[in-house]
VOGU-3710 file (C-alpha; in Angstrom, 3 decimals, decimal comma):
1> mrsrfassnr> -10,609/-2,930/35,967  -11,066/0,768/36,620  -7,389/1,239/37,451  -6,314/-0,150/34,092  -5,932/3,266/32,446  -6,089/5,655/35,388  -2,325/6,033/35,524  -2,139/7,025/31,865  -4,163/10,146/32,538  -2,028/11,127/35,496
11> aynqvdvtrl> 1,141/10,385/33,557  0,112/12,681/30,739  -1,371/15,566/32,648  1,025/15,891/35,550  4,737/15,823/36,240  4,085/14,431/39,726  5,958/11,176/39,227  5,864/10,195/42,896  2,096/10,153/42,668  2,400/8,248/39,412
21> ttarlrpcsa> 4,473/5,463/40,905  2,002/4,935/43,725  -0,972/4,713/41,356  -2,893/1,488/41,075  -1,145/0,262/37,942  -0,776/-3,148/36,420  2,329/-4,767/37,895  4,551/-4,230/34,848  3,438/-0,631/34,499  4,023/0,149/38,161
31> afaavfllvf> 7,499/-1,289/37,934  8,187/0,691/34,813  6,969/3,852/36,525  9,539/3,234/39,242  12,242/3,241/36,592  10,957/6,568/35,327  11,030/8,035/38,826  14,765/7,403/38,809  15,106/8,922/35,343  13,205/12,040/36,429
41> sllpgysqas> 15,370/12,445/39,513  18,485/12,465/37,326  17,213/15,076/34,884  19,182/18,342/35,002  17,100/21,072/36,515  14,156/18,822/37,317  13,895/20,126/40,865  13,934/23,668/39,510  11,038/23,127/37,091  8,585/25,945/37,455
51> peasqaddst> 5,242/25,281/39,172  3,567/27,042/36,253  4,953/24,461/33,830  3,802/21,543/35,935  0,336/23,004/36,246  -0,065/24,032/32,610  -2,199/21,095/31,653  -4,540/21,646/34,552  -5,401/25,092/33,260  -6,189/24,118/29,684
61> pgqgrillvl> -9,628/23,075/28,464  -8,141/19,959/26,869  -6,494/18,627/29,992  -8,332/15,265/29,894  -6,279/13,288/27,414  -7,871/9,819/27,506  -10,579/9,584/24,847  -13,159/6,930/24,037  -14,308/7,177/20,411  -17,372/5,042/19,787
71> pfdnltnpta> -18,559/3,667/16,425  -20,898/6,140/14,757  -24,541/5,208/14,214  -25,523/4,550/10,605  -28,706/6,552/9,962  -28,621/6,039/6,201  -31,858/5,197/4,429  -30,911/2,215/2,184  -33,029/3,580/-0,652  -31,001/6,816/-0,653
81> idaatvgata> -27,692/5,144/-1,557  -26,325/5,444/-5,072  -24,980/1,930/-5,688  -23,027/3,087/-8,716  -20,788/5,398/-6,734  -20,820/4,118/-3,157  -18,190/1,736/-1,888  -14,620/1,250/-2,961  -14,773/-2,497/-3,616  -16,192/-4,333/-6,563
91> eateqtnldw> -18,689/-6,528/-4,746  -22,218/-5,214/-5,309  -23,387/-6,358/-1,891  -20,624/-4,344/-0,248  -21,167/-1,237/-2,339  -24,557/-0,488/-0,819  -23,601/-1,568/2,718  -22,128/1,374/4,609  -21,999/-0,301/8,021  -18,237/-0,595/7,679
101> ireavpeiln> -18,051/3,192/8,104  -19,282/2,751/11,710  -15,889/1,294/12,645  -13,979/3,372/10,110  -14,748/6,558/12,045  -12,992/5,513/15,296  -10,015/4,185/13,303  -9,385/7,546/11,610  -10,295/9,756/14,575  -8,106/7,712/16,930
111> srftsagylp> -5,164/8,058/14,574  -5,539/11,834/14,359  -6,151/12,257/18,098  -2,965/10,296/18,786  -1,011/12,597/16,483  -2,544/15,578/18,266  -1,179/14,379/21,608  -4,195/12,550/23,035  -4,542/8,971/24,239  -7,517/7,421/22,446
121> lsredrlytl> -8,521/3,976/23,638  -8,195/1,291/20,997  -10,869/-0,926/19,526  -9,378/-3,819/21,508  -9,742/-1,812/24,741  -13,384/-1,111/23,947  -14,215/-4,721/23,053  -12,368/-5,989/26,122  -14,451/-3,755/28,360  -17,721/-4,647/26,658
131> dhlgfpetfq> -16,913/-8,305/27,272  -15,989/-7,516/30,878  -19,358/-5,819/31,336  -21,164/-8,758/29,758  -22,102/-7,115/26,448  -21,556/-8,648/22,981  -19,135/-7,129/20,487  -21,974/-5,784/18,314  -23,748/-4,120/21,251  -24,768/-0,502/20,599
141> psratelrla> -24,754/1,162/24,025  -27,195/3,776/25,238  -25,845/7,088/26,530  -25,983/5,772/30,096  -24,031/2,664/29,097  -21,527/4,816/27,199  -20,829/6,722/30,407  -20,412/3,495/32,309  -18,046/2,227/29,632  -16,004/5,431/29,742
151> qtldansivf> -15,835/5,414/33,535  -14,686/1,791/33,492  -11,891/2,755/31,103  -11,084/5,982/33,008  -11,761/8,006/29,860  -11,993/11,776/30,238  -14,129/12,302/27,159  -16,462/10,325/24,904  -16,760/11,076/21,185  -19,952/9,758/19,610
161> gsfaangtki> -22,043/10,578/16,563  -23,801/9,402/13,447  -23,618/9,529/9,684  -26,082/9,395/6,826  -25,547/9,048/3,099  -27,780/10,468/0,413  -26,820/9,624/-3,144  -23,086/10,295/-3,402  -23,048/12,641/-0,389  -22,405/11,778/3,247
171> tfkarivdvp> -22,835/13,836/6,415  -21,174/13,198/9,774  -22,420/14,622/13,072  -20,454/14,334/16,316  -20,532/15,486/19,928  -18,212/15,184/22,913  -19,158/14,235/26,461  -16,941/15,547/29,248  -17,171/12,488/31,518  -16,115/14,036/34,874
181> glhlskeifv> -18,251/17,150/34,326  -21,106/15,370/32,507  -21,088/18,195/29,961  -22,274/17,684/26,361  -20,649/19,772/23,624  -22,459/21,387/20,749  -22,960/19,281/17,639  -20,258/19,356/14,983  -20,878/18,239/11,427  -19,053/17,853/8,132
191> sgeisqllpl> -20,507/16,943/4,765  -19,151/16,053/1,351  -18,690/13,372/-1,287  -18,346/9,800/-0,076  -15,263/9,517/-2,287  -13,673/12,136/0,029  -14,424/10,123/3,155  -10,905/10,263/4,581  -10,404/14,045/4,198  -13,883/14,565/5,675
201> lnslawqltr> -13,013/12,509/8,747  -9,694/14,347/9,065  -11,571/17,641/9,026  -13,989/16,298/11,635  -11,040/15,252/13,796  -9,608/18,783/13,606  -12,891/20,360/14,693  -13,255/17,895/17,583  -9,692/18,581/18,695  -10,443/22,287/18,738
211> vldpgfsvae> -13,420/21,593/21,010  -11,234/19,533/23,333  -8,528/22,183/23,301  -9,527/25,633/21,942  -5,858/26,641/22,010  -4,845/23,886/19,602  -2,914/25,659/16,833  -2,292/23,026/14,149  -3,905/24,061/10,855  -6,924/22,250/9,462
221> etfraagskm> -5,069/21,764/6,167  -2,461/19,705/8,021  -5,171/17,491/9,502  -6,756/17,020/6,092  -3,398/16,131/4,552  -2,577/13,562/7,240  -2,831/10,100/5,800  -3,400/11,535/2,324  -1,468/8,653/0,771  -3,960/6,109/2,102
231> rldafeqyvr> -6,255/4,621/-0,511  -9,930/4,627/0,373  -10,566/1,238/-1,218  -7,697/-0,318/0,745  -8,923/1,296/3,962  -12,427/-0,056/3,384  -11,062/-3,585/2,934  -9,045/-3,196/6,131  -12,076/-2,119/8,178  -14,192/-4,912/6,737
241> giterdvder> -11,386/-7,296/7,646  -11,024/-6,332/11,310  -14,799/-6,455/11,820  -15,368/-9,765/10,005  -16,111/-12,755/12,252  -15,124/-15,532/9,836  -11,343/-16,038/9,882  -11,013/-16,830/6,184  -13,109/-13,830/5,194  -11,163/-11,647/7,573
251> lrhlkkatel> -7,879/-12,700/5,989  -9,303/-12,234/2,484  -10,265/-8,631/3,166  -6,975/-7,806/4,862  -4,884/-9,310/2,068  -6,965/-7,386/-0,455  -6,129/-4,214/1,465  -2,382/-4,857/1,164  -2,730/-5,766/-2,510  -4,380/-2,412/-3,152
261> dpqfttawla> -1,837/-0,585/-0,999  1,395/-2,543/-0,289  2,525/0,213/2,121  -0,584/-0,095/4,325  1,261/-1,054/7,511  -1,836/-1,174/9,721  -3,282/-3,894/7,479  -0,006/-5,808/7,566  -0,106/-5,687/11,357  -3,644/-7,085/11,364
271> igrlqfatqk> -2,614/-9,873/8,972  0,334/-10,705/11,198  -1,885/-10,918/14,265  -4,278/-13,262/12,465  -1,460/-15,469/11,191  0,088/-15,526/14,651  -3,232/-16,525/16,229  -3,541/-19,412/13,762  0,070/-20,497/14,492  1,421/-19,603/11,044
281> yedaaisfgr> 4,498/-18,161/12,664  6,822/-17,860/9,677  4,163/-16,034/7,666  3,377/-13,854/10,682  7,029/-12,855/11,066  7,077/-11,697/7,434  3,852/-9,702/7,838  5,023/-8,032/11,049  8,248/-7,160/9,258  6,279/-5,068/6,742
291> vtrgdpsele> 5,502/-2,520/9,467  7,990/0,222/8,726  10,322/2,065/11,055  8,665/5,058/12,685  5,155/3,678/12,304  3,036/4,060/15,472  2,661/0,256/15,538  6,386/-0,370/15,185  6,929/-1,573/18,759  3,926/-3,881/18,823
301> agfyrglaql> 4,915/-5,341/15,455  8,479/-5,833/16,663  7,304/-7,632/19,806  5,068/-10,055/17,917  7,644/-10,530/15,180  10,077/-11,626/17,854  7,497/-14,061/19,249  6,782/-15,481/15,783  10,493/-15,972/15,156  10,913/-17,520/18,601
311> fsgnyghaee> 8,103/-20,023/18,048  9,407/-20,906/14,581  12,893/-21,613/15,956  14,584/-18,548/14,461  16,207/-17,594/17,751  18,886/-15,273/16,385  16,399/-13,049/14,571  14,035/-13,220/17,550  16,784/-11,827/19,773  17,344/-8,973/17,296
321> sfaavarvlp> 13,618/-8,156/17,173  13,213/-8,022/20,957  16,442/-6,068/21,375  15,230/-3,445/18,883  12,020/-2,968/20,891  13,886/-2,942/24,212  16,184/-0,140/23,044  13,134/2,109/22,735  10,885/0,740/25,467  12,572/-1,761/27,803
331> lpevvnnegv> 9,471/-3,252/29,388  10,162/-6,424/31,377  8,299/-8,804/29,052  10,404/-7,579/26,132  13,673/-7,964/28,022  12,567/-11,380/29,290  11,857/-12,632/25,785  15,187/-11,292/24,575  16,742/-13,404/27,325  14,742/-16,482/26,262
341> slsrrgkdav> 16,009/-16,030/22,698  19,568/-16,050/24,030  18,924/-19,067/26,272  17,533/-21,082/23,359  20,874/-20,598/21,626  22,766/-21,852/24,681  23,998/-18,407/25,699  24,023/-16,762/29,119  20,945/-14,575/29,627  21,230/-14,084/33,403
351> alyrqaiaad> 21,777/-10,319/33,049  18,588/-9,890/31,011  16,475/-11,877/33,497  17,876/-9,743/36,317  16,911/-6,642/34,347  13,368/-7,948/33,939  13,121/-8,642/37,672  14,447/-5,169/38,493  11,639/-3,684/36,389  8,960/-6,021/37,775
361> pndpdyhfnl> 9,981/-8,015/40,883  6,422/-9,325/41,375  6,229/-11,540/38,285  7,081/-15,146/39,259  8,012/-16,121/35,708  11,013/-13,798/35,726  12,292/-15,398/38,929  11,643/-18,831/37,403  13,666/-17,980/34,290  16,529/-16,546/36,306
371> avslnrqgak> 16,559/-19,666/38,485  16,695/-22,009/35,483  19,437/-19,960/33,853  21,492/-19,767/37,064  21,152/-23,494/37,608  22,389/-24,121/34,070  25,412/-21,936/34,845  26,174/-23,969/37,990  25,041/-21,374/40,565  22,913/-23,938/42,419
381> aealaemerc> 22,333/-22,087/45,680  21,309/-18,841/44,009  19,123/-20,756/41,572  17,283/-22,448/44,443  16,775/-19,087/46,185  15,235/-17,606/43,002  12,946/-20,609/42,583  11,746/-20,191/46,169  10,936/-16,530/45,376  8,919/-17,747/42,408
391> lkqratdsea> 6,961/-20,104/44,702  6,300/-17,356/47,237  4,523/-15,392/44,516  2,781/-18,402/42,951  2,477/-21,242/45,414  0,466/-23,380/42,967  3,295/-23,551/40,404  3,820/-27,335/40,314  6,726/-27,144/37,855  8,610/-24,687/40,040
401> ralaeawgga> 7,931/-26,817/43,144  9,234/-29,964/41,487  12,423/-28,164/40,500  12,895/-26,678/43,959  12,537/-30,136/45,536  15,009/-31,662/43,075  17,560/-28,907/43,545  17,091/-28,827/47,304  17,868/-32,531/47,566  21,068/-32,338/45,586
411> dklgpdktaa> 23,317/-32,715/48,657  21,688/-36,043/49,552  22,140/-37,588/46,084  25,188/-38,805/44,273  26,733/-36,604/41,601  25,640/-38,804/38,696  22,101/-39,207/39,972  21,771/-35,481/40,598  22,844/-34,639/37,051  20,516/-37,234/35,551
421> daaaiepler> 17,607/-36,081/37,695  18,175/-32,443/36,810  18,451/-33,233/33,115  15,187/-35,151/33,239  13,128/-32,323/34,691  15,002/-29,147/33,672  12,476/-26,933/31,850  12,847/-24,241/29,248  12,625/-20,610/30,251  9,146/-19,168/30,041
431> ikrsydgaay> 8,051/-16,822/27,253  5,812/-13,815/27,751  3,250/-14,184/24,971  0,979/-11,159/25,344  1,439/-7,595/24,204  -0,084/-5,285/26,803  -1,054/-2,289/24,699  -2,213/-0,325/27,741  1,122/-0,779/29,481  2,992/0,231/26,342
441> rqaalmleqv> 0,923/3,392/25,984  1,424/4,214/29,655  5,165/3,809/29,239  5,170/5,854/26,037  3,367/8,681/27,823  5,874/8,531/30,630  8,674/8,775/28,059  6,973/11,851/26,638  6,737/13,343/30,126  10,443/12,692/30,673
451> ettrlaalpa> 11,247/14,534/27,448  8,832/17,377/28,260  10,407/17,885/31,661  13,912/17,741/30,223  13,039/20,390/27,652  11,387/22,622/30,264  14,717/22,851/32,089  16,596/24,065/28,985  17,108/27,693/27,919  14,594/28,842/25,314
461> aqraaslnrt> 17,008/28,685/22,357  18,154/25,152/23,211  14,556/24,043/23,792  13,559/25,370/20,369  16,539/23,664/18,714  15,629/20,319/20,283  11,985/20,645/19,259  13,029/21,549/15,719  15,158/18,410/15,473  12,229/16,250/16,572
471> ahdnldrgll> 9,916/18,064/14,166  12,277/17,506/11,223  12,477/13,817/12,094  8,669/13,622/12,006  8,614/15,582/8,757  11,094/13,181/7,160  8,789/10,306/8,154  5,782/12,024/6,594  4,108/12,753/9,944  2,871/16,235/9,108
481> leaerefqaa> 0,584/16,678/12,101  3,256/15,669/14,605  5,818/17,834/12,819  3,617/20,916/12,944  2,966/20,428/16,673  6,717/20,389/17,356  7,456/23,376/15,113  4,655/25,344/16,825  6,125/24,414/20,220  9,546/25,595/19,024
491> lladgnsaea> 8,052/28,971/18,088  6,501/29,240/21,541  9,985/28,773/22,981  11,668/31,092/20,468  9,389/33,241/18,337  12,295/34,215/16,044  13,318/30,655/15,183  14,021/30,654/11,450  14,227/26,838/11,484  10,727/26,551/12,944
501> haglaqvrer> 9,229/28,963/10,396  11,016/27,183/7,551  9,779/23,840/8,887  6,208/25,113/9,039  6,611/26,350/5,469  7,483/22,792/4,410  4,487/21,415/6,331  2,166/23,937/4,668  3,638/23,128/1,255  3,071/19,386/1,697
511> agdmdgarte> -0,442/20,022/2,965  -1,229/21,967/-0,225  -1,523/25,384/1,455  0,804/27,361/-0,822  -0,177/30,771/0,538  0,541/29,620/4,073  3,829/28,060/2,943  4,917/31,310/1,306  4,005/33,299/4,425  6,027/31,018/6,712
521> ahaaltarpt> 8,984/30,990/4,310  9,105/34,805/4,282  8,860/34,790/8,106  11,867/32,474/8,208  13,861/34,733/5,863  12,979/37,747/7,997  14,387/36,007/11,061  17,439/34,613/9,263  17,997/33,545/5,636  17,951/29,731/5,322
531> aeaylvlari> 18,302/27,439/2,338  15,144/25,552/3,331  12,998/28,684/3,172  14,384/29,659/-0,250  13,773/26,120/-1,510  10,119/26,260/-0,474  9,684/29,552/-2,355  11,545/28,194/-5,381  9,338/25,093/-5,571  6,177/27,175/-5,246
541> dlaashlpea> 7,274/29,597/-7,964  8,393/26,759/-10,236  4,974/25,101/-9,898  3,356/28,469/-10,740  5,713/28,911/-13,766  7,324/31,985/-12,221  10,674/30,830/-13,562  12,877/33,934/-13,057  11,832/34,168/-9,402  12,301/30,420/-8,915
551> reeaadavrl> 15,797/30,561/-10,449  16,837/33,397/-8,176  15,479/31,649/-5,053  17,181/28,361/-5,936  20,447/30,252/-6,483  20,087/31,871/-3,057  19,571/28,432/-1,515  22,759/27,107/-3,148  24,668/30,214/-2,085  23,659/29,644/1,559
561> dqgnraardl> 24,325/25,896/1,480  26,574/24,804/-1,344  26,511/21,219/-0,135  22,712/21,028/-0,360  22,083/18,528/-3,145  18,342/19,239/-3,246  19,101/22,927/-3,873  21,571/22,138/-6,661  19,182/19,685/-8,308  16,294/22,163/-8,135
571> rkaietriet> 18,411/24,944/-9,653  19,449/22,616/-12,477  15,815/21,597/-13,106  14,758/25,248/-13,269  17,592/26,135/-15,666  16,674/23,193/-17,890  13,046/24,259/-18,017  13,968/27,862/-18,827  16,221/26,711/-21,686  13,515/24,406/-23,015
581> eqksqvkpad> 10,915/27,180/-23,025  13,323/29,618/-24,667  14,094/27,156/-27,457  10,418/26,531/-28,078  9,881/30,252/-28,631  12,704/30,731/-31,222  11,833/30,510/-34,989  13,930/28,206/-37,209  16,905/30,169/-38,619  16,456/28,916/-42,173
591> aapgapsdkp> 12,806/29,996/-42,457  12,685/33,205/-44,549  9,937/35,702/-43,754  6,835/34,802/-45,659  8,204/31,439/-46,831  5,756/28,581/-46,566  6,520/26,230/-43,717  7,041/22,481/-44,180  5,455/21,821/-40,786  2,110/20,113/-41,085
601> gdkspspaek> -0,749/22,290/-40,029  1,208/25,572/-40,362  -1,324/27,681/-42,207  0,380/31,068/-41,785  -0,718/33,256/-44,723  1,817/34,545/-47,220  2,211/38,320/-47,558  -0,015/38,231/-50,648  -2,712/36,483/-48,666  -2,607/38,823/-45,694
611> ppa> -5,500/41,245/-45,469  -4,648/44,909/-45,945  -3,868/46,874/-42,832
//
């Protein structure tokens, strides 16, 4: 159990891939690490990577990247809650019950820590370990038990705390335990209106990240803006749903969350899991399909969508779903299931089963599937050899043994009898039904290490350009925190990068920090004039009704990039507003001085009525 997450920490904090591949990983993860060893060895300049770069994480205060965030204790006095303003749902019994916030805290903090480059353990990881240790799901551990839980999960740090509401206000207090050093941080607290729960938790996440890594440079405004489109009432329904024990009630809360916010992909994922568990596969496939591209849960949703389509007989779409996941993260269970989808349609999937075996040669099911597929293709001898490999790894597999005996006796039987016997007992290829979140996160961290090492070998200008491209991709997907991290990294590589400054200006603008956006835009223009920087300034000045300045900045943006449609549209919008305001300030031409106006309410005095000067 202890080795379940140990490799993740090594994968993140070190570039020592040889050590990584010899770690005590789960079988699929160890096999995947072997693939990454090959990838690392092929990277240009890998052998020339500087020792300082490989040791950078070891010298930073935030080097321990695996975090365990525990539910916060509810210290609220029930008589201090204002039932008229607390709670986002309509049910009176839920309005005064703030226990849902206990689990809401880890959900938000984990999301922000992930965006900040940490590996927080999921709620499923925590519940799995509690069960392994013999504790119920609702168990509230003591500090000693928290340490034991963290050590079991190989967590570097524990985040714990409490909250208390008083009227419409709520206060959060949190501390961090450095597990290896047994060091307790100072207490951090945030306080504000309960209606601002999500921004408060984002602010708390920023402060905690700064404790974990004092050199962390992402602005607090960016943290507070992260997830700003999420509705609090929908989030509350989601949390109540994942913590509800009754299946019908769980589904009711989760569906309510998606009704309130149809773009709430995390709730759609939870609905899909519940529908999948209750064998409503067609409904589950639809729910998993609502998880959008670029979402952190995209791969998990794609895996389970493929399973739901496979179990509902939609083999063509199942193949597409597994293939989409495999293009990003070709773990053996994904490749295997892609092969099963092909086999169900009567197509040759031998190559995919071989790929799964290459990634994880110790899983007997992959050898079983390859054997069945080879036998169907007529490669009897090779099929028998693969089935014997399956039996060596799982001697108790009665189905595999029966097949091996039937195929091994083929020479002693007549052709017709052999075909009939084989047809009677030939099985279907085996499906991998479980999504191993830990293995996926391990692999994702290894992918990040591959990219980090590749970038370290590039010249500074190329490294900055690559980081800027990644940052813009994150920005386009609305991932402000991730985008700022990449733009900051680009500036570390090239302090005069106009693209990075202009990108940070856009991040600041979206986070609502207009002064910071203006500062970064001017820094970009100092380095090199760019259309993006002028557009940021033009939008800021337009919002502040500084129309002449906005018009000039939009014109500069068009001059630099005549094909930029956003710049042309903004210039047109500014010109239209200027014309509208000018027209509203001009008097009607036919109105003589002193003539009474026909407009209702115009009470301008005539010259005779005007008081003497």
